[in-house]
TORVO-975898 format. One record per residue: residue in one letter; x, y, z of N, C-alpha, C, O in turn. Coordinates in Angstrom, 3 decimals, decimal comma. Example, Ala and Ser with C-alpha at 12.3 -4.5 7.8 and 13.67 -1.06 7.14 Angstrom:
! TORVO-975898
["A" [13,190 -5,690 7,800] [12,300 -4,500 7,800] [13,200 -3,300 7,800] [14,236 -3,319 8,465]]
["S" [12,850 -2,250 7,080] [13,670 -1,060 7,140] [12,900 0,030 7,870] [13,409 1,138 8,039]]
This chain:
! TORVO-975898
["M" [2,941 -18,085 -6,382] [3,231 -16,438 -5,974] [1,403 -15,998 -6,630] [0,215 -15,909 -6,320]]
["Q" [2,754 -15,799 -8,093] [1,620 -14,947 -9,105] [0,710 -15,890 -9,535] [-0,240 -15,287 -10,034]]
["K" [0,506 -17,412 -9,589] [-0,433 -18,405 -10,405] [-1,272 -17,571 -9,457] [-1,865 -16,556 -9,823]]
["Q" [-1,305 -18,288 -7,602] [-2,104 -17,613 -6,932] [-3,501 -16,801 -6,835] [-4,689 -16,962 -6,555]]
["A" [-2,182 -15,416 -7,425] [-2,851 -14,063 -7,105] [-4,066 -14,045 -8,495] [-5,280 -13,844 -8,462]]
["M" [-2,960 -14,404 -9,888] [-4,570 -14,732 -10,718] [-5,369 -15,232 -10,501] [-6,490 -14,781 -10,734]]
["E" [-5,080 -16,838 -9,746] [-6,326 -17,427 -9,502] [-7,491 -17,135 -8,281] [-8,090 -18,101 -7,809]]
["D" [-7,755 -15,855 -7,835] [-7,849 -15,572 -7,214] [-8,984 -14,139 -7,173] [-9,875 -13,686 -6,453]]
["C" [-8,042 -13,714 -8,859] [-8,857 -12,125 -9,526] [-9,869 -12,283 -9,843] [-10,357 -13,404 -9,986]]
["R" [-10,613 -10,951 -10,091] [-11,767 -11,227 -10,201] [-11,874 -9,340 -10,817] [-11,549 -8,352 -10,159]]
["A" [-12,492 -9,374 -12,399] [-12,959 -7,807 -12,256] [-14,108 -7,439 -12,221] [-14,863 -8,235 -12,779]]
["V" [-14,644 -6,461 -11,754] [-15,545 -6,064 -11,194] [-16,698 -4,833 -11,820] [-15,991 -3,873 -12,126]]
["Y" [-17,582 -4,632 -12,002] [-18,043 -3,057 -12,311] [-17,911 -2,450 -10,572] [-18,323 -3,027 -9,566]]
["L" [-16,942 -0,636 -10,692] [-17,301 -0,986 -9,528] [-18,616 -0,202 -8,825] [-19,280 0,487 -9,599]]
["T" [-19,090 -0,262 -7,263] [-19,764 0,571 -7,348] [-19,618 1,558 -6,409] [-18,588 1,459 -5,743]]
["A" [-20,670 2,905 -6,039] [-20,298 4,195 -5,408] [-19,495 3,971 -4,542] [-18,563 4,771 -4,458]]
["E" [-19,552 2,496 -3,311] [-18,417 2,528 -2,056] [-17,306 2,882 -2,154] [-16,644 3,644 -1,449]]
["D" [-16,797 1,729 -4,021] [-15,270 1,537 -4,107] [-14,667 2,498 -4,929] [-13,654 2,426 -5,625]]
["L" [-15,852 3,860 -4,635] [-14,082 4,622 -5,836] [-13,559 5,841 -4,899] [-12,783 6,683 -5,351]]
["R" [-14,020 5,876 -3,608] [-12,478 6,683 -2,687] [-11,502 5,455 -2,570] [-10,348 5,729 -2,241]]
["I" [-11,800 4,209 -2,786] [-9,857 3,099 -2,711] [-9,505 3,795 -4,145] [-8,392 4,259 -4,393]]
["A" [-10,902 3,807 -5,303] [-10,815 4,014 -6,393] [-9,553 5,047 -6,798] [-8,419 4,646 -7,060]]
["A" [-9,996 6,545 -6,797] [-9,070 7,195 -6,070] [-7,682 7,671 -5,503] [-6,898 8,597 -5,710]]
["S" [-7,765 6,690 -4,771] [-6,725 6,114 -3,961] [-5,111 5,784 -5,181] [-3,957 6,142 -5,419]]
["I" [-6,243 4,824 -5,600] [-5,132 4,292 -6,332] [-4,888 5,112 -7,823] [-3,873 4,926 -8,494]]
["L" [-5,799 5,891 -8,159] [-5,256 6,324 -9,484] [-4,004 7,682 -9,079] [-2,937 7,921 -9,644]]
["Y" [-4,794 8,529 -7,644] [-3,864 9,170 -7,171] [-2,692 9,021 -7,407] [-2,162 9,784 -8,215]]
["N" [-1,670 7,633 -6,550] [-0,614 7,891 -6,312] [0,314 6,486 -8,138] [1,438 6,439 -8,639]]
["A" [-0,903 5,766 -8,390] [-0,512 5,983 -9,818] [0,378 7,082 -11,486] [1,366 7,113 -12,221]]
["Y" [-1,101 7,849 -11,149] [-0,741 8,877 -11,426] [0,520 9,932 -11,434] [1,282 10,439 -12,258]]
["H" [0,218 9,961 -9,661] [1,578 10,854 -8,943] [2,107 11,946 -10,365] [1,817 13,086 -10,728]]
["D" [3,094 10,766 -10,904] [4,604 11,607 -11,580] [4,692 11,266 -12,780] [5,750 11,039 -13,367]]
["D" [2,762 11,151 -13,595] [2,658 10,701 -15,152] [3,117 12,496 -15,437] [2,989 13,517 -14,761]]
["P" [3,758 12,151 -16,954] [4,715 13,591 -16,790] [3,393 14,528 -17,811] [3,711 15,655 -18,191]]
["F" [2,254 14,091 -18,114] [1,216 15,459 -18,471] [0,855 15,562 -17,006] [1,656 16,304 -16,438]]
["F" [-0,072 15,079 -16,197] [-0,193 15,443 -14,730] [0,853 16,401 -14,562] [0,849 17,604 -14,301]]
["R" [1,730 15,576 -14,772] [2,986 17,101 -13,835] [3,490 18,380 -14,836] [4,212 19,372 -14,740]]
["E" [2,620 17,696 -15,886] [3,098 19,056 -16,671] [1,704 20,307 -16,897] [1,795 21,440 -17,371]]
["T" [0,827 19,798 -16,518] [-0,257 20,594 -16,602] [-0,523 20,611 -15,105] [-0,747 21,819 -15,025]]
["L" [-0,613 20,333 -14,318] [-1,119 20,566 -12,949] [-0,509 20,947 -11,898] [-1,163 21,415 -10,966]]
["F" [1,493 20,773 -11,792] [2,401 21,984 -11,160] [3,182 23,319 -12,399] [3,550 23,731 -13,499]]
["T" [2,890 23,435 -10,473] [3,496 25,240 -10,948] [4,016 25,609 -9,647] [3,657 26,700 -9,206]]
["G" [4,766 24,919 -8,983] [5,671 25,107 -8,707] [6,101 24,678 -6,886] [7,087 24,534 -6,162]]
["D" [4,798 24,625 -6,844] [4,461 24,325 -5,410] [4,105 22,666 -5,058] [2,893 22,449 -5,052]]
["Q" [4,650 21,913 -4,874] [4,070 20,410 -4,700] [2,642 19,595 -3,807] [1,865 18,650 -3,948]]
["A" [2,972 20,743 -2,816] [1,410 20,626 -2,490] [0,577 20,258 -3,060] [0,146 19,120 -3,246]]
["Q" [-0,047 22,213 -3,739] [-0,687 22,302 -4,128] [-0,646 21,678 -5,489] [-1,667 22,057 -6,061]]
["Y" [0,262 20,665 -6,514] [-0,055 19,896 -7,083] [-0,456 18,518 -6,202] [-1,497 19,097 -5,895]]
["E" [-0,524 17,790 -5,817] [-1,331 17,081 -4,830] [-2,515 17,142 -4,991] [-3,314 16,278 -5,352]]
["Q" [-2,716 18,701 -4,587] [-3,899 18,464 -3,993] [-4,981 18,828 -4,962] [-6,138 18,423 -4,847]]
["K" [-4,370 19,953 -6,345] [-5,152 20,118 -7,996] [-5,357 18,147 -8,796] [-6,217 17,847 -9,624]]
["L" [-4,579 17,426 -8,362] [-4,157 16,264 -8,658] [-5,316 15,473 -8,197] [-6,342 15,325 -8,861]]
["R" [-5,079 14,921 -6,904] [-6,377 14,486 -6,253] [-7,857 15,213 -6,659] [-8,896 14,571 -6,813]]
["G" [-7,710 17,018 -6,831] [-9,231 16,945 -7,104] [-9,643 16,537 -8,481] [-10,663 15,885 -8,706]]
["A" [-8,796 16,955 -9,402] [-9,129 16,397 -10,379] [-9,175 15,032 -10,783] [-9,540 14,710 -11,914]]
["I" [-8,727 13,992 -9,677] [-8,953 12,433 -10,289] [-10,703 12,380 -9,434] [-11,683 11,924 -10,023]]
["R" [-10,737 12,699 -8,612] [-12,005 12,915 -8,102] [-12,913 13,314 -8,794] [-13,890 12,686 -9,203]]
["E" [-12,689 14,157 -8,922] [-13,717 15,602 -9,845] [-14,070 14,453 -11,200] [-15,273 14,324 -11,426]]
["E" [-13,174 13,682 -12,038] [-13,441 12,840 -13,012] [-14,177 11,815 -13,152] [-15,034 11,614 -14,012]]
["L" [-13,569 10,602 -11,588] [-14,482 9,712 -11,246] [-16,228 10,617 -11,338] [-17,100 10,730 -12,201]]
["N" [-16,057 11,039 -10,102] [-17,628 10,676 -10,003] [-18,755 11,477 -11,274] [-19,939 11,689 -11,012]]
["E" [-18,194 11,801 -12,478] [-18,593 12,253 -13,427] [-19,098 11,265 -14,286] [-20,155 11,147 -14,906]]
["L" [-17,384 10,116 -14,088] [-18,063 9,291 -14,975] [-19,188 8,021 -14,394] [-19,818 7,107 -14,925]]
["W" [-19,061 8,431 -13,342] [-19,836 7,540 -12,406] [-21,850 8,335 -12,844] [-22,874 7,790 -13,255]]
["Q" [-21,490 9,865 -12,434] [-22,427 10,040 -13,140] [-23,278 9,877 -14,255] [-24,486 9,644 -14,232]]
["Q" [-22,219 10,081 -15,652] [-22,358 9,534 -16,823] [-23,001 7,667 -17,277] [-23,463 7,116 -18,276]]
["E" [-22,628 7,237 -15,727] [-22,706 5,397 -16,104] [-22,120 4,960 -17,024] [-22,721 4,666 -18,057]]
["Q" [-21,019 4,830 -16,913] [-19,854 4,761 -17,723] [-18,292 3,420 -16,977] [-17,660 3,191 -15,946]]
["A" [-18,382 3,099 -17,949] [-17,539 2,394 -17,431] [-16,017 2,273 -16,559] [-14,906 2,584 -16,987]]
["L" [-16,467 1,566 -14,842] [-15,922 1,864 -13,223] [-15,635 -0,086 -13,707] [-16,577 -0,876 -13,650]]
["I" [-13,875 -0,630 -14,244] [-13,710 -1,282 -13,941] [-12,325 -1,636 -12,785] [-11,160 -1,237 -12,812]]
["G" [-13,447 -3,054 -11,275] [-12,608 -3,131 -10,922] [-11,692 -3,963 -11,076] [-12,015 -4,715 -11,995]]
["V" [-10,278 -4,341 -10,471] [-9,416 -5,769 -10,578] [-9,341 -6,402 -9,112] [-8,281 -6,145 -8,543]]
["F" [-10,202 -7,137 -8,422] [-9,492 -7,877 -6,812] [-9,873 -8,342 -7,032] [-10,784 -8,535 -7,836]]
["A" [-8,864 -9,168 -5,825] [-7,738 -10,281 -5,360] [-7,995 -10,212 -3,660] [-7,651 -9,528 -2,696]]
["E" [-9,086 -11,749 -4,074] [-10,549 -11,543 -2,758] [-10,835 -10,604 -2,520] [-10,914 -9,740 -3,394]]
["K" [-11,078 -10,390 -1,405] [-11,877 -8,631 -0,936] [-10,645 -7,226 -1,604] [-11,113 -6,106 -1,400]]
["R" [-9,684 -7,221 -2,091] [-9,056 -6,256 -2,084] [-8,692 -5,906 -3,266] [-8,044 -6,451 -4,160]]
["M" [-9,408 -4,524 -3,087] [-9,508 -4,136 -4,810] [-7,600 -3,464 -5,551] [-7,083 -2,367 -5,341]]
["V" [-7,198 -4,307 -6,149] [-5,849 -4,119 -7,218] [-5,532 -3,153 -7,938] [-4,539 -2,454 -7,734]]
["G" [-6,629 -2,945 -9,202] [-6,782 -2,060 -10,355] [-8,072 -1,257 -10,727] [-9,234 -1,642 -10,856]]
["V" [-7,706 -0,460 -10,812] [-9,196 0,545 -11,007] [-8,639 0,383 -13,473] [-7,614 0,231 -14,138]]
["A" [-9,464 0,478 -13,623] [-10,030 0,838 -15,064] [-11,004 1,601 -15,756] [-11,983 0,993 -16,191]]
["C" [-10,898 3,006 -15,963] [-12,223 3,714 -16,418] [-12,601 4,142 -17,463] [-12,663 5,369 -17,381]]
["I" [-12,845 3,844 -18,265] [-13,692 4,003 -19,904] [-14,197 4,883 -20,075] [-14,289 5,264 -18,909]]
["V" [-14,903 5,995 -20,930] [-15,488 7,020 -21,396] [-15,728 6,255 -22,586] [-14,922 5,447 -23,048]]
["T" [-17,513 6,686 -23,359] [-17,550 6,496 -24,594] [-17,768 7,857 -24,921] [-17,583 8,843 -24,208]]
["Q" [-18,289 7,775 -26,377] [-18,297 9,265 -26,709] [-19,966 9,626 -27,455] [-20,419 10,406 -28,292]]
["Q" [-20,577 8,322 -26,390] [-21,693 9,068 -25,925] [-22,333 10,214 -25,419] [-23,410 10,756 -25,669]]
["V" [-20,681 10,633 -24,044] [-20,719 11,333 -23,482] [-19,871 12,269 -24,166] [-18,999 12,092 -25,015]]
["P" [-20,375 13,433 -23,541] [-19,670 15,358 -24,260] [-18,022 14,856 -23,707] [-17,615 14,346 -22,663]]
["L" [-17,502 15,200 -24,713] [-16,218 15,111 -24,857] [-15,020 16,133 -24,850] [-15,199 16,763 -25,892]]
["G" [-14,092 16,549 -24,344] [-13,569 17,568 -25,125] [-13,722 18,882 -25,639] [-12,514 19,028 -25,826]]
["E" [-14,043 19,602 -25,895] [-14,567 21,129 -26,456] [-15,846 20,676 -25,631] [-15,879 21,000 -24,443]]
["A" [-16,697 20,093 -26,062] [-18,340 19,366 -25,814] [-18,697 19,007 -24,238] [-19,799 18,623 -23,846]]
["R" [-16,982 19,314 -23,049] [-18,101 18,851 -21,862] [-18,402 19,629 -21,096] [-18,039 20,696 -20,602]]
["Y" [-19,363 18,709 -21,057] [-20,606 19,684 -20,013] [-20,270 20,328 -19,083] [-19,426 19,768 -18,383]]
["W" [-20,812 22,017 -18,530] [-20,528 23,002 -18,180] [-20,013 22,967 -17,153] [-19,005 23,586 -16,811]]
["H" [-21,051 21,769 -16,149] [-20,849 21,539 -14,464] [-19,930 20,891 -14,755] [-19,127 21,820 -14,842]]
["W" [-19,203 19,791 -15,050] [-17,714 19,620 -15,516] [-16,705 20,041 -15,714] [-15,674 19,382 -15,849]]
["R" [-16,848 21,582 -15,785] [-15,823 22,679 -16,286] [-15,322 23,198 -15,580] [-14,143 23,528 -15,450]]
["L" [-17,173 23,495 -14,384] [-17,177 24,695 -13,289] [-15,556 23,504 -12,258] [-14,338 23,638 -12,139]]
["K" [-16,931 22,157 -11,631] [-16,173 22,219 -10,719] [-14,509 21,374 -10,429] [-13,943 21,074 -9,378]]
["M" [-13,890 21,088 -12,679] [-12,574 21,096 -12,291] [-11,955 21,935 -12,583] [-10,738 22,108 -12,656]]
["L" [-12,649 22,418 -12,737] [-12,247 25,104 -12,918] [-11,669 24,671 -11,126] [-10,478 24,463 -10,893]]
["L" [-12,775 24,602 -10,009] [-12,572 25,037 -9,108] [-11,772 23,626 -8,658] [-11,426 23,649 -7,477]]
["S" [-11,390 22,309 -9,447] [-10,709 21,667 -8,159] [-9,345 22,164 -9,184] [-8,809 22,683 -8,205]]
["A" [-8,593 22,372 -10,029] [-7,624 21,808 -10,712] [-7,199 23,402 -11,521] [-6,115 23,399 -12,103]]
["G" [-7,798 24,361 -11,549] [-7,331 25,657 -12,336] [-8,460 25,586 -13,891] [-9,453 24,920 -14,184]]
["W" [-7,472 26,890 -14,743] [-8,185 26,779 -15,720] [-7,744 26,809 -16,717] [-8,308 27,060 -17,782]]
["H" [-5,646 26,320 -16,334] [-4,829 26,490 -17,554] [-5,214 24,646 -17,716] [-5,491 24,023 -18,741]]
["S" [-5,093 24,137 -16,247] [-5,056 22,892 -16,464] [-6,738 22,099 -17,184] [-6,890 21,188 -17,998]]
["T" [-7,720 22,929 -16,451] [-9,185 22,484 -17,236] [-9,070 22,511 -18,094] [-9,503 21,484 -18,616]]
["Q" [-8,349 23,711 -19,289] [-8,141 24,062 -20,335] [-7,352 22,471 -21,226] [-7,816 21,547 -21,895]]
["A" [-6,058 22,845 -20,773] [-5,101 21,615 -21,137] [-5,541 20,014 -21,037] [-4,939 19,340 -21,873]]
["L" [-6,227 19,445 -20,410] [-7,058 17,726 -20,069] [-8,648 18,854 -21,225] [-9,604 18,097 -21,053]]
["I" [-8,790 19,167 -21,457] [-9,884 19,818 -22,283] [-9,343 19,127 -23,960] [-9,660 18,159 -24,651]]
["K" [-8,118 20,575 -24,086] [-7,588 19,253 -25,486] [-6,359 18,508 -25,391] [-5,355 18,454 -26,101]]
["K" [-6,727 17,922 -24,274] [-5,572 16,534 -24,679] [-6,927 15,108 -24,858] [-6,599 13,943 -25,078]]
["E" [-8,723 15,665 -24,669] [-9,554 14,741 -25,268] [-9,485 14,790 -26,376] [-9,292 13,838 -27,132]]
["H" [-9,695 16,402 -26,782] [-9,518 16,322 -28,203] [-9,193 16,209 -29,587] [-9,825 16,258 -30,642]]
["Q" [-7,249 15,937 -29,029] [-6,436 15,383 -29,844] [-6,557 13,907 -29,634] [-5,808 13,115 -30,206]]
["I" [-7,652 13,484 -28,681] [-7,702 11,855 -28,861] [-8,590 11,323 -30,065] [-8,525 10,550 -31,022]]
["I" [-9,433 12,180 -29,455] [-11,503 11,770 -30,626] [-10,532 12,425 -32,230] [-10,520 12,032 -33,397]]
["E" [-9,905 13,436 -31,589] [-9,216 13,412 -33,856] [-8,975 12,593 -34,439] [-9,236 12,510 -35,639]]
["N" [-8,141 11,344 -33,463] [-7,263 11,166 -33,429] [-8,236 9,507 -33,893] [-8,017 9,101 -35,035]]
["L" [-9,008 8,850 -33,207] [-9,386 7,745 -33,033] [-9,791 7,267 -34,558] [-10,003 8,185 -35,352]]
["P" [-9,903 6,069 -34,987] [-10,518 6,001 -36,230] [-12,010 5,785 -36,338] [-12,470 5,332 -37,386]]
["S" [-12,763 6,072 -35,355] [-14,234 6,528 -35,746] [-14,681 7,329 -34,202] [-13,863 7,609 -33,325]]
["S" [-15,995 7,573 -34,142] [-17,072 8,529 -33,215] [-17,113 7,685 -32,659] [-17,080 8,049 -31,483]]
["Q" [-17,216 5,850 -32,766] [-18,194 5,231 -31,465] [-16,840 4,284 -31,322] [-16,965 3,069 -31,477]]
["C" [-15,324 4,958 -30,971] [-14,850 4,635 -29,955] [-14,903 4,780 -28,294] [-15,907 5,388 -27,925]]
["G" [-14,010 4,335 -27,206] [-13,665 4,531 -26,637] [-12,822 5,155 -26,043] [-11,842 4,967 -26,764]]
["I" [-12,440 5,876 -25,097] [-11,296 6,292 -24,606] [-10,990 5,598 -23,327] [-12,031 5,448 -22,689]]
["L" [-9,574 4,946 -22,498] [-9,369 4,571 -21,310] [-9,049 5,794 -20,876] [-7,999 6,341 -21,213]]
["Q" [-9,783 6,249 -20,213] [-9,180 7,475 -19,260] [-8,431 7,305 -18,437] [-7,594 8,202 -18,341]]
["F" [-8,334 6,361 -17,631] [-7,538 6,384 -16,062] [-6,727 4,599 -16,531] [-6,794 4,299 -17,722]]
["I" [-6,197 3,817 -15,785] [-5,755 2,584 -15,691] [-4,654 2,563 -15,189] [-3,589 3,043 -15,578]]
["A" [-5,137 1,519 -13,568] [-3,452 1,543 -12,319] [-3,773 0,280 -12,078] [-4,744 -0,389 -12,432]]
["I" [-3,051 0,090 -11,580] [-2,781 -1,108 -10,616] [-1,899 -0,390 -9,016] [-0,933 0,371 -8,964]]
["A" [-2,770 -1,058 -7,799] [-1,750 -0,440 -7,029] [-0,643 -0,530 -6,733] [-0,200 -1,657 -6,954]]
["N" [0,374 0,472 -6,124] [1,480 0,183 -6,429] [2,082 -0,782 -5,414] [3,303 -0,916 -5,504]]
["V" [1,664 -1,250 -4,779] [1,866 -2,274 -3,276] [2,126 -3,506 -4,208] [3,120 -4,217 -4,064]]
["E" [1,021 -3,755 -5,331] [0,345 -4,468 -6,041] [1,063 -5,111 -7,432] [0,837 -6,134 -8,078]]
["Q" [1,783 -4,299 -7,537] [2,596 -4,501 -9,091] [3,371 -5,908 -9,881] [3,335 -6,837 -9,074]]
["R" [3,793 -6,178 -10,698] [4,564 -7,133 -11,123] [4,185 -8,094 -10,823] [4,995 -9,010 -10,680]]
["K" [2,727 -8,330 -10,584] [2,034 -9,742 -9,775] [1,356 -10,052 -11,533] [1,396 -11,241 -11,850]]
["G" [0,992 -9,446 -12,206] [0,558 -10,198 -13,291] [-0,848 -9,456 -13,539] [-1,486 -9,626 -14,578]]
["Y" [-1,339 -8,483 -12,326] [-2,739 -8,501 -12,379] [-3,151 -6,906 -13,504] [-4,286 -6,613 -13,880]]
["G" [-1,944 -6,165 -13,803] [-2,072 -5,166 -14,984] [-2,469 -6,241 -16,807] [-3,381 -5,909 -17,563]]
["G" [-1,941 -6,910 -16,956] [-2,605 -7,967 -18,034] [-4,102 -8,148 -17,638] [-5,006 -7,702 -18,345]]
["Q" [-4,235 -8,558 -16,932] [-5,808 -9,110 -15,888] [-6,164 -7,447 -16,014] [-6,897 -7,446 -17,002]]
["L" [-6,075 -6,302 -15,651] [-6,990 -5,369 -16,000] [-7,335 -4,596 -17,369] [-8,185 -3,708 -17,435]]
["I" [-6,506 -5,083 -18,533] [-6,593 -4,997 -19,693] [-6,960 -5,777 -20,674] [-7,183 -5,449 -21,840]]
["T" [-7,044 -7,213 -20,008] [-8,253 -8,119 -20,244] [-9,652 -8,076 -20,226] [-10,464 -8,365 -21,105]]
["A" [-9,862 -7,507 -18,635] [-10,729 -7,064 -18,554] [-11,795 -6,195 -19,293] [-13,002 -6,347 -19,481]]
["V" [-10,767 -5,087 -19,694] [-11,332 -4,042 -20,180] [-11,610 -4,173 -22,114] [-12,295 -3,499 -22,884]]
["Q" [-10,598 -5,507 -22,341] [-10,709 -6,034 -24,003] [-12,383 -6,810 -24,110] [-13,282 -6,701 -24,945]]
["S" [-12,231 -7,716 -22,657] [-14,081 -8,373 -22,804] [-14,598 -7,158 -22,579] [-15,545 -6,981 -23,345]]
["W" [-14,391 -6,169 -21,822] [-16,256 -5,736 -21,844] [-16,587 -4,637 -23,157] [-17,631 -3,998 -23,291]]
["C" [-15,338 -4,614 -24,116] [-15,647 -3,468 -25,272] [-15,970 -4,663 -26,158] [-16,393 -4,482 -27,300]]
["D" [-15,764 -5,979 -25,616] [-16,285 -6,926 -27,177] [-17,737 -6,877 -26,977] [-18,628 -6,895 -27,827]]
["E" [-17,816 -6,812 -25,678] [-19,311 -6,814 -25,789] [-20,611 -5,699 -25,857] [-21,824 -5,890 -25,775]]
["Q" [-19,645 -4,191 -26,085] [-20,637 -3,987 -26,933] [-20,895 -3,476 -28,737] [-20,029 -3,109 -29,531]]
["P" [-21,896 -3,575 -28,888] [-22,001 -3,654 -29,989] [-21,709 -2,555 -30,451] [-20,686 -2,662 -31,128]]
["H" [-22,228 -1,190 -30,419] [-21,699 -0,548 -31,021] [-20,769 0,962 -30,891] [-20,768 2,155 -31,194]]
["L" [-19,848 -0,352 -30,047] [-18,362 0,344 -29,862] [-17,337 -0,158 -30,803] [-17,162 -1,331 -30,475]]
["D" [-16,566 0,129 -31,808] [-15,186 0,303 -32,522] [-14,573 -0,357 -31,799] [-14,374 -1,547 -32,043]]
["G" [-14,203 0,131 -30,927] [-12,702 -0,354 -30,035] [-12,698 1,242 -28,917] [-13,372 2,247 -28,696]]
["V" [-11,173 0,418 -28,403] [-10,958 1,603 -27,125] [-9,969 1,994 -27,545] [-9,331 1,359 -28,385]]
["G" [-9,434 3,611 -26,871] [-8,175 3,415 -27,192] [-7,555 4,588 -26,185] [-8,025 5,721 -26,286]]
["V" [-6,393 4,296 -25,112] [-5,771 5,164 -25,053] [-4,602 5,736 -25,242] [-3,675 5,347 -25,952]]
["F" [-4,704 6,984 -24,362] [-2,446 7,858 -24,489] [-1,804 7,110 -23,903] [-2,144 6,887 -22,741]]
["V" [-0,774 6,506 -24,384] [0,875 5,968 -23,415] [1,900 6,535 -23,405] [2,539 6,229 -24,411]]
["N" [2,621 7,497 -22,532] [3,841 8,181 -22,668] [4,521 7,539 -22,045] [5,280 8,143 -21,287]]
["L" [4,589 5,560 -22,072] [5,814 5,076 -21,045] [6,806 3,932 -21,525] [6,504 2,837 -21,051]]
["P" [7,399 3,930 -21,967] [7,696 2,802 -23,283] [7,432 1,639 -22,566] [7,279 0,675 -23,316]]
["A" [7,330 1,398 -21,445] [6,759 0,542 -20,647] [5,689 0,260 -20,993] [5,657 -0,717 -21,742]]
["H" [4,501 0,838 -20,699] [3,814 0,788 -20,784] [2,369 0,223 -22,123] [1,212 -0,177 -22,252]]
["I" [3,997 0,727 -23,020] [2,558 0,617 -24,419] [3,393 -1,039 -24,999] [2,856 -1,974 -25,593]]
["G" [4,778 -0,902 -24,567] [5,187 -2,588 -24,399] [3,957 -3,725 -24,252] [3,586 -4,647 -24,979]]
["L" [3,390 -3,070 -22,611] [2,206 -4,036 -21,779] [1,554 -3,754 -22,948] [1,687 -4,841 -23,511]]
["F" [0,801 -2,907 -23,890] [-0,843 -2,529 -24,454] [-0,647 -3,370 -25,727] [-1,332 -4,324 -26,097]]
["R" [0,401 -2,838 -26,308] [1,158 -3,885 -27,310] [0,753 -5,672 -27,665] [0,271 -6,175 -28,680]]
["R" [1,195 -6,308 -26,336] [1,502 -7,185 -25,859] [0,040 -7,736 -26,016] [0,039 -8,787 -26,656]]
["H" [-1,090 -7,360 -25,648] [-2,270 -7,204 -25,907] [-3,176 -6,626 -27,058] [-4,192 -5,975 -26,813]]
["H" [-2,899 -6,804 -27,856] [-3,104 -6,331 -29,307] [-3,717 -5,640 -29,256] [-4,851 -5,902 -29,657]]
["F" [-3,487 -4,491 -28,822] [-3,590 -2,600 -29,072] [-2,351 -2,209 -29,743] [-1,145 -2,365 -29,556]]
["E" [-3,368 -1,453 -30,884] [-1,992 -1,483 -31,893] [-1,619 0,531 -31,878] [-2,151 1,324 -31,100]]
["I" [-0,631 0,870 -32,929] [-0,289 1,905 -32,371] [-1,238 2,713 -33,466] [-1,330 2,205 -34,584]]
["V" [-2,083 4,186 -33,145] [-2,656 4,623 -34,187] [-2,255 5,928 -34,984] [-2,337 6,258 -36,167]]
["E" [-1,608 6,760 -33,396] [-0,575 7,808 -34,236] [0,463 7,979 -33,006] [0,337 7,514 -31,873]]
["S" [1,728 8,921 -33,619] [1,699 9,180 -32,594] [1,842 10,372 -32,138] [2,478 11,156 -32,843]]
["L" [1,463 10,700 -31,237] [0,705 12,234 -30,350] [1,654 13,124 -29,995] [2,729 12,722 -30,441]]
["K" [1,807 14,392 -29,262] [2,273 14,999 -28,276] [1,649 16,349 -28,004] [1,692 17,475 -28,500]]
["I" [1,099 15,790 -27,081] [0,323 16,309 -25,984] [0,975 17,091 -25,336] [1,825 16,575 -24,610]]
["G" [0,839 18,895 -25,319] [0,766 19,792 -24,804] [3,221 18,943 -25,061] [3,722 18,406 -26,049]]
["N" [3,611 19,142 -24,244] [4,898 18,924 -24,383] [5,503 17,572 -24,013] [6,628 17,362 -23,560]]
["V" [4,291 16,472 -24,366] [4,705 15,233 -23,881] [4,382 14,363 -24,800] [3,226 14,067 -25,101]]
["D" [5,804 13,723 -25,491] [5,856 12,938 -26,299] [4,702 11,064 -25,662] [4,712 10,512 -24,562]]
["G" [3,888 10,667 -27,011] [3,241 9,793 -26,060] [2,594 8,530 -27,691] [3,106 8,947 -28,730]]
["E" [1,896 7,560 -27,881] [1,060 7,039 -28,777] [-0,110 6,432 -28,221] [-0,281 5,755 -27,207]]
["L" [-0,937 6,867 -29,200] [-2,211 6,775 -29,077] [-2,125 5,305 -29,340] [-1,294 4,830 -30,114]]
["L" [-3,073 4,540 -28,626] [-2,818 2,678 -28,780] [-4,325 2,766 -28,883] [-5,039 3,450 -28,150]]
["F" [-4,961 1,534 -30,471] [-6,406 1,154 -29,740] [-6,658 -0,372 -30,027] [-5,902 -1,088 -30,684]]
["Y" [-7,521 -0,656 -29,592] [-8,357 -2,296 -29,035] [-9,256 -1,813 -29,882] [-9,824 -0,741 -29,675]]
["R" [-9,579 -2,898 -31,401] [-10,586 -3,222 -31,656] [-11,256 -3,765 -31,564] [-10,749 -4,813 -31,962]]
["G" [-12,636 -4,084 -31,195] [-13,461 -4,799 -30,295] [-13,773 -6,237 -31,225] [-13,861 -6,153 -32,450]]
["I" [-13,872 -7,069 -30,772] [-14,362 -8,677 -32,122] [-15,395 -8,343 -33,048] [-15,581 -8,512 -34,253]]
["V" [-15,942 -7,871 -32,200] [-17,246 -8,280 -33,025] [-17,398 -7,414 -33,975] [-18,091 -7,498 -34,989]]
["N" [-16,657 -6,494 -33,576] [-16,485 -5,414 -35,672] [-15,429 -6,025 -36,034] [-14,835 -5,126 -36,631]]
["E" [-14,858 -6,821 -36,083] [-14,207 -7,229 -37,125] [-14,381 -7,954 -37,825] [-13,574 -8,137 -38,737]]
């Protein structure tokens, strides 16, 4: 079953029509993420879910507008996973564009927007160089997990990275041990242990082969 799934699997750049489904996959995957729970939850579950949807929607739209890499893994015609990569050619952290700040402020609130900016700033500060990408989101649809698609999606991210001549690699902040192990098995190295807000995790980094 898993072998057949891998044979039918393909990774492609997302189109504008794919963004709604991508946002849904990301929302379900990050619903219980410790960082987002700490950043967006203020005691009201419905409000938290509304903020999370808004934050993911605005970030996806911004990445799309800035022509950043949005990669989807499809099994036949069904999107089963998505990865979103941003490079430092786009202002990040404290340098975020004012229109992104305003949209995120309206969707997630001032405190949450500041927390997202600080998270990016910490990641950028600990990457090996200013020529690195950041894996903002990566997720497999809940019903498609444990079928090998996660490894396929990471491989697609690595292939994209290897094709970028001016990129030193891609970093990602991971706070779940199982996910850390998955990235480690796919040649991501631990760069630094980070505490973002009250959430402990590891900053992992994949060094593109063109720069080895």
